[in-house]
N, C-alpha and C positions, 0 to 999 in steps of 0.2 A: 569111180575110184575103186581100186582093188582093196581088199581087206587088209593086206599087209601095209599099204600106205596109210589107211585109217588108223591102224594100231600104232604106226610110227608117229603120226601127227598127234594122236591122243596121248601117247607116252611123252612126247616133247612138251605138250601143253601142261601135263601133270608135273613134269620135272620143273618147268618154269614156275608154276604155282608154288611148289615146295621150296624152291630157292628163294622166291620173294617172301614167303611166309617165314622161312628161317632167318633171312636178313632182317625182317621186321622184329622178330623175337629178340635177336641179338642186339638190335638197336634199342629196343625198349628196356630190356633187362640186363644188358651187358653180356660179356662173353661167358660168364659163369652162371647165367640164369638167375641172378640174384633178385629175389622177389621185392626188395625194397629199393630198387634202382641203384644208383652209384653210391648210396649212403649206407653206412653201417646201421643195423637195426637198433643198436644201443640197448635200451631197456624195453623194446617193443614187446608188449604183452608179458613181461617178466618183471620180477622184483629184484633179480640179481643178474649178473653177467650171463652171457650166452654159454652154450656148452663148450665153446672153444677154450674156455679158461680152466680146463681140467688138466690132468697129468701130461697129456701130449703137448700142451702149450709150453710148459717149462722145457721139455726136450727140444721143441722147435726153436725156442729162443736161444738155448745153449748151442744148438747145432748151427744156427745162423751166426752167432758170435764167433764160433770156431772157424766157420767158413771165411768170415771177414778177416779174422786174425791171420789165416793162411795167406790171404791176398796181400797182407802188409809185409810178409816175409820178416818176421820179428827176429831180433837178436836174442841171445840167451838171457840177458838181463831184462829185456822187454817181455820175453815169454814168462819169466818168473812173476813180473808185475801183472801180466794178463791172467795167469793162473790164479793169483790171489783174488782178482775180481771175479773170475769164473766160479771159483769154489764158494765165494761169498754169495753169489747169485744162486748157485745150485742149492745151498743149504737153505737160503731164504725161500726159494720156490717150494721146496718140499714142506717146510714149516707152514708157509702160506696156504698151501692146498688143504692141509688138515684144519687149520684155524678157520679158513673160509667156509669149509663144510660145517664145522661146529657152529659158526656164527649164523649161517643160513638156517640150520636146524633150530637153533635157539630162537631166531626171528619168527620162523613159522610156528613153533610151539607157543610162543608168547602171543602171537596174533590170532591164534585159534582159540585162546581163552575168551571168556565172556567180557572180562575187564582187563585188557592187556596193560602191563606196566611199561608204558612208553618211556618213562624217565630212565628206567634201567637199560632199555635198549639204546637210548641216545647216549648214556654214559659209557656203555660198552663200545659203541661206535666211535666215540671221542677217543677212548683209550686205544682202540685199534688204529685210528688215524694218526695218533701221536707216535705209535710204534712204527708205522710205515714211513712217517716223516723222518724219524731218526734213522731208519735204514737208508732212506734216500740220501740224507745228508752225508752219511758215512760213505756211501758208494760214489757220490759225486766227487768227494775228495779223492777216492781211489782212482776214479776215472781221470781226474785232473792230473794226478801224479803219473798215471800211465801215459796220458797224452803228452805231458812234458818230456817224457823219455823218447818220444818218436822223433825221427829226423824230418827234414822239411818235405821230402817226397812222400813219406808216410802220412804226415799231417795233411798234405794236399789231397791224398786219396780219401782220407777220413772226411775232410771238408766237402769234397765233391760228392761223396755218398750222402752226407747230410743235406746238401743243397738239392740233390736229386729227389730225396724223400720229401723235402719241404714243398716241392712242386705239387705233390698230391694232397697235402694236408693244409693248404691255405684256405682260409675261410672268406 
């Protein structure tokens, strides 16, 4: 065999090995190379949420809400209701980021003490959970009010989106 043929055959074999290895990695870890498989790492090796819950997360959620609102082709009155929900979320996200960092720092400071005051940590956590619950109750009412203003076609689009998302979050 000529040297050129040997190089061609060797290159072909190397290419096939790389394709099979790449396919195996994508099959094992998913298309994004996620180290925990198809599941979210949740609190894997952390005491708090992952790094995705910082400033850019709020911007991402608001961007996504805006994108979906454009798809609905809202009327002027519907846009006003949507803006009320959006502004409420935006204010809450900025407040939440600051409070979350303070709570995280407080938790770490307290746990680094020789005798941490677990009771005060639990009380502050209960208070924060009650605040979040009140925020969610208020926003659920706003969302219901907004949803009631949609026409049948818009409601169908929203319902289809929810059903599509539910496919990936079933347990």
